[in-house]
N, C-alpha and C positions, 0 to 999 in steps of 0.2 A: 259746237265750238269751231270757229274758223282757225285753222292752224297753218302757219307759213312753214313750208319745208326748209327754207333758207334759215329762218330764225331757229327752227328746231335743231338743225345741224350745228349751227353756231353754239347754241346752248349746250348740246351734248359735248362738243369738244372743249368748250370752256370749263364745264364741270369735270371732264376727263383730266385736263391740265391741273385743275385745283386738286383733284384726287391724287395725282402724282406727287404734288407738293405735300399734301397732308399724309399721304402714305409713306413717303420716304423721310419725312422730318419728324423726329420724336418730339412729342409735346404739342404738336399741331394736329387737330382733329377736324373731321368734317363738321362737327358742331360749331367750331370757331368760325369757319367760313359761312355756315348756315346763318348764324346770328348776324354776321356782317352783311350778307346778301339781303336778308329781311330788312335791315336798317337802311340799305341802299335802294329799296324798292322804288321810291319816288324818282331817283336818277335813272333807273332802268325804264320806268314808264315813259320818261321824256325821250328816250331813244327808240321806243317802240316795243320794248320787251314787256309783255303782260306778265302778271303773277304766274301764269302757267309755265312760261319759259324759265322763270326763276326757279320754279319747282323742279323742272327738268335738270337745271344746272346742279341743284342740290342732290337730286337722285343720282345723277351721273357721278358726282363727286363721291357719294357714299359707296356706290358699287366699285369704283376704281380703287378707293382706299382699301376695301375688303381684300382685293388681290395684292396690292403693293405693300401693305404694312407688314407683311411677313419678312421683307428684306431687312429692315433695321432690327427686327426681332431676332433673326437668325445670325446676322453678321455683326451686329453691334450690341446685342443683349439689351435693347431698349424697347420694351413692349408697350403696346396699348392694352387696354382691358381685354379686348377681344383676342389678342394673340399672346397673352402672358404665358399660357401653358405651352404654346408652340415653341417657346425659347428652348425648352429642355430637350426634346427629341431633335429639334433643329440644330442645337449646339452640338449634340452628339454626332450628328452627320457631318457637321462642319469640322469637328476634330478628327474625322476619318477621311478628310479631303473631299467630302461630298456636299459642300455647302450649296452648290447649284442644284444638286439633286433634291435637297430639302425645299428649295424654292419651287422646283418643278412639281413636286408632290403637292405642295400647298396650292399652287395654281390649278392643278388638276382637280383638287378637292373643291376649290371655289367654283370653277367652271362647271364641274359635274353637278354640284349642288344646285346651281342656277337652273340647269336643265331639269333635274329631278323636282325642284320646287315649282317650276312652271307647270310640270305635268300633274303635280299634286295640288296646285293652287285651288282649283274649283272644288274638288271633293273635300279637301281638308278645310277649306273656307266654310262650307256648309256644316261640316262635323264640329269644328270648334265653335261656330255660332250657336249650335244646339247645346253644347256643354259649357259655354262661357260662364254662365252664372255660377255653376258648381265650382269651376276652377277659381273664379274670383273669390268665392267664399272661403276656399280652403288653401289659398296660395301659401300662407305661412307654413302650414303643416306639410304641404308638398315639398317645400324647400327643406324642412326638417328631415323628411324622408330621404331626400337627396344626400344630405350631409351624413346621415346614418349609414347609407349604402357606401358612400365614399370612404368612410372610416372603416367599415366592416370588411371592405375588400383590400385593406392595407395589410400586407404580409411581410413588408420589409425586405431586407437583403437576405437571399438564401445562402446560408453558410453551413457546411457539413458539421454535424455534432452539436448544433445549438439546442436541440430538444424540441418536443412537440408543442410546448406552450410559449415559445419565444415570440410567436406572432402577437401575443397579448402585449408584449413590451412595445412592439412597433405601433400597435393600435393606440396605446397610451401616449406615445410620442405624437401620433397623428392628432389626437384630441388636444394635446398641449399646443401644437402648432396652430390648429384651427382656432382655439380660444385666444391665444396671444395675438394672432393676426386680426381676429375678429374684434377684440377689445381695442386694438390700435385703430381699426377702421371706425368703430363707434366714436372713439375720442376725436379722430380726425374730422369725420363728417359733422360732429356736433360743434366743432370749433372752426369751421371753414371761414368764418368772418374774420379770423385772426390773420388770414393770408393778406399780405400787403406786397403784391408783385411790383418789381421795379420796371418791368416791361409788361404792358397789358395788351394782350392779343385776344379779344373776345373775353369771355368769363373765365377766370382762373379755375383750374380743376384740381381738387385735392387728390384725384387719382394719379396725377403725374408723379408726385413724390412717393406715393404709396406703392404703385406698381413698378416704378423705376427702381426702387429700393428692393422690394421683395423678389422680383424676378429678373432684374437687370444687374444692378450693382452687386448684389450678393453673389451671383454667378461669376461675374468678372473678378471679384475678390478671391473667390475660391480658386479660379484659374491662376491668378497671380501667386497665391500661396502654394499651389502645387507646381508652380513654374511650368505651366502647360505651354506647349509650342504648337502653333497651328501647322499641320502638315501641308505639303504642296496640294493645291486644289486641282481637282480634275475638271478641266474646263468643258462645259457643255455636255457633261455626262448624263446618260439616261438613267433608268432605274429598273430594278428587277423586283416585281411584286405581282403575285398571282392575281388573275382577274377577279376571283371571288373575294379576295381581300380588298381590292379597290372598290368593288361593288358594295361590300359590307361597310367600308369606311364612309362611302358616299351616302348610303342609306341611313346609317346611324347618325352621321353629322347632320344630314338634311332633316331627319325626324326631330333631333334635339333642337336645332335652330328654329324650325317651324313651331315647335311647342312653346319655347320661351317667348316667341314673338307675340303670344296672346296673353302673357302673364304681366300684370301691372307691377311696376317698380323693379322689373328684372331686366338686365341687359343680356346681350348675347354671350357675355362672359360665363353666365350660368349654363348656357347651352354647351359650351366647351366642357364644362364639368359633367353634364349629362352624357355627352359623347364619350368622355373618359370612362364613365361607368359602363356604357353600352359596348365599348370596344373591349372584348375579352383579352386579358393579358395572357399571351401564350409563350412569353419569355423566349421568343425566337428573333431572328434577324429582321422579320417583317413588322414586328409590333410597333416600333416607333414610326415607321413609314405609314402604316395604316392610321395611326393616331394623328399624324400630320394632316392626312387627307380628311379625317373626320372633324378635326378642329376647324379647319378653314371651310369645310363644308357647312358646319354649324353657323359660322359667321355669315357666309353668303346666303344661306337659307333664311337666316334671321333678317337680313337686309331686304330680301324679296317679300317675306311674309309680314314684315312690318308695314309694307305698302298695302298688302291684302287686308291686314287687320284694320288699317285706317279706313279702307273703303267699306269693309263689311260691318264693323262694329263702331266706326267713327271714334276709335281710341288710338292715341299716339303711343308708340312703343320704342321710340328712339329720338335723339335730338334732331336728326334730319327730318323725321316725320312731324315733330312738333313745329318745325319751321314751315314745312309744306302745309300743314293744317292752318297756320296763321296766314298763309298767302292765298289759299284757294278754299272755296266752299265745296267740300267733298260731296255733299248732298246733291250738287248740281252736275256731278260727273255722270255721264252715261257710259255704257259698256265700251264704246269706241275710244274714249279717253283712256280707260284702263288698258285696252289693247295696245294703244300707242305707247304708253308708259312701259308695258311689258316688252315691247319691241325695242325700246330704248335700253332696257336692262340687258337684253340679249346682245345688242350691238356693242354696248360699252363693255360687257363681259368678254366678248371676243377680242377687242383691241387691248383690253387690260391683261388678258391672259398672255398674249404674245409680248406685250411690253414688260410684264413681270419676268418672263423667261429671258428676254433680251438683256435686261438690266442685271438679273441674277447671275447670268453667265459672266458678264464683264466685271462685276464686283468680285466674284469668286476668283477670277484671274488676277485681279489687282491684289487681293489678299495674299496670294502665294508669294508675293515679293515683299511683304511687310513683316516686321518683327512683331509677333503676336503679343508679347509682354508689353511692348511699348504701345501697341494698339489698344490693349486693355486699359493701360494707364491713361491714354489720351481720351478714350471713351468715358472712363470713370470721371475724369476731370470735366469733360464736356457735359455729362449728365448732371454733375454737381452744379456747374455754372448755370445750366438751363433751369434746373429746379429752383435755384436761388433767384434767378432773374424773373421767372414766371410765377413763383409762389412766395417769395420773400423768406424771412428768417423762420417763420413758423413752418412753412413747407420744407425748408432745408432740415429742420429738426426732425420732422416726420420722416424725411428721406433717410437720415442717419439711423433712426430707430428701426425703420422697416428693412433696411439693409441687414442689420444684425438679426432680426427675426427671420429673414429669408434664408440666412445661412444655416439655420437649425436643421432644415431638411437634409442638407448635404452631410452634416455631422451625424444626424440620427439615422441616416440611410433609409429615409422614407420619401414618398412622392411629394413634390412641392405643391401639388394640386391642393393640399390641405390649407395652404396659405391663402386660397381664395376665400377663406373665412373673412378676410378683410372686406369683402363685398356681401357675402352671404349672411353673416351674423347681423349687421345693421338692418338688412332687409327683413330678416326673420323677426327681429325685435320690433320692427315697425308693424308687421302684419299679424303677429301672434298676440 
């Protein structure tokens, strides 16, 4: 394949710019841009961009978004599926005046996972290829096991004098939250045809109202009810985290992200849940920081291994890979093409890492001058308008219900991780 260095660089930076937009703008995802780029293929061909360069644009967009979408998750409580769980430790650091630290930890997690994933790509590629048939046959039961482990490790809030059996109460709350969110997810996914967006940007996603309510609006409402005030933010602050905790976060996140990249019907959101299980809760000052590293490590590893899975087993595991698969014939790729794409991932990861830290520091400084209650109110209003415009009345109804369900975790003193039943239960019901 003849590759023009000029067109390759243009494609990388165009994808990088699209990734900044999709990463920082709640409700806009790489999948939206991927669909549009595929539709515009004839126009790109007219100006000399072959499908390979369009694939590079989509890949660059995907990697960039993996880094940058932590910013609206931490500072606005407006998560995508991949960063929903990062809202919680990220918000905790924000309320300690360390919002930029949360962004730095996330950026390190993503960048480190890219390195780990590239080192693991060849051996894990052969390993998963050998066991892919078994995984595919038992995917439903694998997810059931993940849910059981997630609930079994729920011990609730530690309070003196509660008694030795109080953990059973919290486990019951966890089951309730999982089932409520799961039933809501099943209902929403079964009725996506009822969405009638007033503004159509690509295909409307029912995940927008579901996740914005469960993990975004619910958290903002709790903050308003408790009359939380954001403390002054430490601009450009570093972080203190033992090297072994960084390494463990990277390894667990990378392992989880690489694993789910091979599972049919499963997004990297499940990888964050696996990472949550793998990261042992030590109830110390480092736990939330390590978890941030592992979550974003899982997302970045999933983005890398989705490409590896496409090449090795010719199966798509993300919206971006579906678009790339439509553009190019993977069977015609030789090893040199894969090497070029991996170099693209490395380059985009480097510039995305520094861009994420740069923007995170400046947004953190801006927040120190803003009334947090007014900001929460403004973001809630913005989320509501965005959901209404992008998903219509049906999506707005789902948004209101999911917001109520999402508040259960705070009142029951359990992890909001269990609300990921909104994705897990529908997938389990499909495969089991």
